[in-house]
C-alpha positions as CSV (number, residue, x, y, z in Angstrom):
1,M,36.9,6.5,-97.9
2,S,36.5,9.6,-100.1
3,G,40.0,9.6,-101.5
4,V,41.6,7.9,-104.5
5,V,44.8,5.9,-104.9
6,R,46.5,6.8,-108.2
7,A,49.8,6.4,-110.0
8,F,51.3,7.7,-113.2
9,W,54.2,7.0,-115.5
10,G,55.4,7.8,-119.0
11,P,55.5,5.6,-122.2
12,R,56.2,2.0,-121.6
13,E,55.2,-0.4,-124.3
14,E,54.1,-3.8,-123.0
15,S,52.4,-6.8,-124.4
16,A,48.8,-7.8,-123.4
17,E,50.4,-10.8,-121.7
18,A,52.7,-8.7,-119.5
19,L,49.7,-6.4,-118.6
20,A,47.5,-9.4,-117.8
21,D,50.1,-10.5,-115.2
22,R,50.2,-7.0,-113.7
23,W,46.4,-6.8,-113.5
24,K,46.2,-10.3,-112.0
25,R,48.7,-9.4,-109.3
26,T,46.9,-6.2,-108.6
27,L,43.5,-7.9,-108.2
28,D,45.0,-10.7,-106.1
29,R,46.7,-8.3,-103.7
30,L,43.6,-6.1,-103.5
31,S,41.5,-9.1,-102.5
32,S,44.0,-9.9,-99.8
33,L,44.1,-6.3,-98.4
34,L,40.3,-5.8,-98.6
35,P,38.6,-9.2,-98.0
36,A,35.4,-7.3,-97.1
37,L,35.0,-6.7,-100.9
38,A,34.2,-10.4,-101.4
39,P,30.9,-10.9,-103.2
40,G,29.8,-13.5,-100.6
41,P,30.9,-16.6,-98.7
42,G,32.4,-19.1,-101.1
43,E,31.7,-16.9,-104.2
44,A,34.4,-16.3,-106.8
45,W,35.8,-12.8,-107.2
46,T,34.0,-11.8,-110.3
47,W,34.5,-8.2,-111.4
48,Q,32.4,-6.1,-113.8
49,Q,34.2,-4.8,-116.8
50,I,32.9,-1.3,-117.6
51,H,32.9,-0.5,-121.3
52,E,32.7,2.9,-123.1
53,S,29.4,1.8,-124.7
54,G,27.1,-1.0,-123.8
55,P,26.5,-2.8,-120.6
56,A,29.1,-4.1,-118.2
57,T,30.3,-7.7,-118.6
58,A,31.5,-10.2,-115.9
59,L,35.2,-10.8,-115.7
60,R,36.8,-13.4,-113.4
61,A,40.0,-12.4,-111.7
62,D,42.2,-15.1,-113.4
63,E,45.0,-14.3,-115.9
64,E,43.3,-16.1,-118.8
65,S,40.1,-14.1,-118.5
66,I,42.0,-10.8,-118.0
67,L,44.2,-11.5,-121.0
68,A,41.1,-12.2,-123.1
69,A,39.6,-8.9,-122.0
70,L,42.8,-7.0,-123.0
71,R,43.0,-8.7,-126.3
72,S,39.4,-7.9,-127.1
73,L,40.2,-4.2,-126.8
74,R,42.1,-4.5,-130.0
75,T,38.9,-5.0,-131.9
76,E,37.3,-1.7,-130.7
77,D,37.2,1.3,-133.0
78,G,40.0,3.7,-132.5
79,W,42.3,1.2,-130.6
80,S,46.0,1.7,-131.1
81,D,49.0,0.0,-129.6
82,H,50.5,3.5,-129.4
83,T,47.9,4.5,-126.8
84,G,47.8,1.1,-125.0
85,Y,45.2,-0.9,-123.2
86,G,42.5,0.8,-121.1
87,L,40.7,-1.4,-118.6
88,S,38.0,-0.4,-116.1
89,L,36.8,-2.8,-113.5
90,A,34.4,-2.6,-110.5
91,I,33.2,-4.9,-107.7
92,G,31.0,-4.4,-104.7
93,N,28.5,-6.0,-102.3
94,D,25.5,-5.3,-100.2
95,S,27.6,-4.4,-97.1
96,G,28.6,-1.1,-98.5
97,W,32.0,-2.0,-100.0
98,R,32.9,-1.1,-103.6
99,A,36.1,-0.9,-105.6
100,D,36.6,0.8,-108.9
101,V,40.0,0.1,-110.6
102,R,40.9,1.5,-114.0
103,G,44.1,1.9,-115.9
104,A,45.7,2.8,-119.2
105,A,49.0,1.0,-119.8
106,G,51.2,-0.7,-122.3
107,G,51.4,2.2,-124.8
108,A,53.7,5.0,-125.7
109,P,51.6,8.2,-126.1
110,E,53.6,11.4,-126.2
111,F,51.4,13.7,-124.1
112,L,49.2,11.5,-121.9
113,L,50.6,9.7,-118.9
114,Q,49.9,6.0,-118.4
115,N,48.1,5.4,-115.1
116,L,46.4,3.2,-112.6
117,I,43.6,4.6,-110.5
118,M,41.8,2.9,-107.6
119,E,38.8,4.2,-105.7
120,I,37.4,2.4,-102.7
121,E,34.1,3.0,-101.0
122,A,33.7,1.7,-97.5
123,P,31.0,1.7,-94.9
124,A,31.1,4.4,-92.2
125,G,33.7,3.7,-89.6
126,A,35.6,1.1,-91.7
127,T,39.3,1.3,-92.1
128,V,40.9,1.4,-95.5
129,P,44.6,0.5,-95.7
130,E,45.6,3.5,-97.9
131,A,49.4,3.1,-97.5
132,D,49.1,-0.6,-98.4
133,L,47.0,0.1,-101.4
134,L,49.5,2.7,-102.7
135,T,52.4,0.2,-102.0
136,L,50.5,-2.4,-104.0
137,V,50.2,-0.1,-107.0
138,A,53.8,1.1,-106.7
139,E,55.3,-2.4,-106.5
140,T,53.1,-3.9,-109.2
141,W,53.2,-1.1,-111.8
142,Q,56.5,0.6,-111.2
143,P,55.1,4.1,-111.7
144,D,57.0,7.4,-111.8
145,F,54.9,8.9,-108.9
146,G,51.7,8.1,-107.0
147,E,49.6,9.3,-104.1
148,V,46.5,8.9,-102.0
149,T,44.6,12.1,-102.3
150,D,41.1,13.7,-102.3
151,D,39.3,16.7,-103.6
152,D,40.2,18.9,-100.5
153,I,43.9,18.2,-101.0
154,L,43.8,18.8,-104.7
155,D,41.9,22.0,-104.3
156,A,44.4,23.2,-101.6
157,L,47.4,22.4,-103.8
158,E,45.9,24.3,-106.7
159,D,44.6,27.3,-104.6
160,E,47.5,27.7,-102.2
161,A,50.5,26.4,-104.1
162,D,49.6,26.8,-107.8
163,F,49.9,23.1,-108.6
164,G,48.3,22.4,-111.9
165,I,46.2,19.4,-113.0
166,G,48.4,16.4,-113.8
167,E,51.5,17.8,-112.1
168,P,53.3,15.3,-109.8
169,S,52.3,15.7,-106.2
170,V,51.9,13.7,-103.0
171,G,48.7,13.5,-100.9
172,R,48.2,11.9,-97.5
173,F,50.6,9.3,-98.8
174,G,53.0,9.6,-101.8
175,Y,55.2,7.4,-103.9
176,L,58.3,8.7,-105.7
177,S,60.4,6.6,-108.2
178,P,64.1,6.2,-107.3
179,A,65.5,9.3,-109.1
180,R,62.8,11.5,-107.5
181,A,63.3,9.8,-104.1
182,A,67.0,10.7,-104.2
183,L,66.1,14.4,-104.2
184,V,63.8,14.3,-101.1
185,P,65.5,16.5,-98.5
186,A,66.9,14.8,-95.5
187,G,64.9,15.5,-92.3
188,L,61.7,16.4,-94.1
189,P,59.4,17.3,-91.1
190,D,56.1,15.5,-90.6
191,V,56.9,12.8,-93.0
192,T,57.7,9.1,-92.5
193,R,59.7,7.4,-95.2
194,T,59.7,3.8,-96.2
195,E,62.0,2.5,-98.9
196,L,60.2,-0.2,-101.0
197,P,62.0,-3.4,-102.0
198,S,60.9,-2.8,-105.6
199,G,62.6,0.6,-105.6
200,G,61.3,4.1,-104.8
201,L,60.1,5.7,-101.6
202,L,56.7,5.7,-99.8
203,L,56.0,8.9,-97.9
204,A,53.4,9.1,-95.1
205,V,52.5,12.7,-94.9
206,A,49.2,13.1,-93.0
207,P,46.3,11.0,-91.6
208,P,42.9,11.2,-93.3
209,T,41.5,13.4,-90.6
210,A,44.3,16.0,-90.8
211,E,43.9,19.5,-92.4
212,T,45.6,20.1,-95.7
213,D,48.2,22.5,-94.4
214,T,50.9,19.8,-93.9
215,V,50.3,18.2,-97.3
216,V,50.6,21.6,-99.0
217,R,53.8,22.4,-97.1
218,V,55.4,19.1,-97.9
219,N,54.5,19.4,-101.6
220,V,56.1,22.9,-101.8
221,T,59.3,21.6,-100.2
222,L,59.4,18.7,-102.6
223,R,58.8,20.9,-105.6
224,E,61.6,23.3,-104.5
225,A,63.9,20.2,-104.2
226,R,62.9,19.3,-107.8
227,A,61.5,15.9,-106.6
228,L,58.2,16.8,-108.3
229,E,59.5,17.9,-111.7
230,P,57.0,16.9,-114.5
231,L,58.2,14.5,-117.1
232,P,59.3,16.4,-120.2
233,K,56.9,16.5,-123.1
234,P,56.7,15.0,-125.7
235,L,57.1,12.1,-123.3
236,N,60.1,10.0,-123.9
237,R,60.7,8.0,-120.7
238,S,58.5,6.1,-118.2
239,V,60.1,7.6,-115.1
240,W,61.9,10.9,-114.2
241,G,65.6,11.1,-114.2
């Protein structure tokens, strides 16, 4: 897989305890969707926490360990509850599987979106459940918008449709929060819709092997319908509408 699953939202202040619960549910569901990421038979899912400086440290995927890791961020230079908690984790094994999951959440910055970003490396020929991974992120983090995308799609959106960096968009798959979803035109061609129990809409736009034309066309249509309006800045809400 050469793409990335990512989701964004505006300011939403949350405690370390609430975030530890979200992270725990994220890692649990990821392990269920991608059991091939397991370190080895009978071994615990121990992640590596990546730090801005210094070596990575081991982190078990239980709520107590995750909460301790989040609380430790408060002791770092420059930390502020206004910007929130940034956590970066990685796991992999000798079979060619690797996951990098990073996020910034729990704060209320005025110009930077909160986010959860997931990159999966898989052996050649392996299937990665991209729609399920985006659904995982959407249901666990309640973002404003999200997508499964890659460099080719992002370049095409910029070059062919003048989408800027950080603007809402959808890739091969997209997620739109409820107010955005309500603006999606009926009968949007080439797109399969799935309403999520947690709210919002999952859009299946194109398979990984498809050209970028369909993705660009769908994004232009959604932008014209105002379903991809950027959140107003300074940011004052977590989702659009």
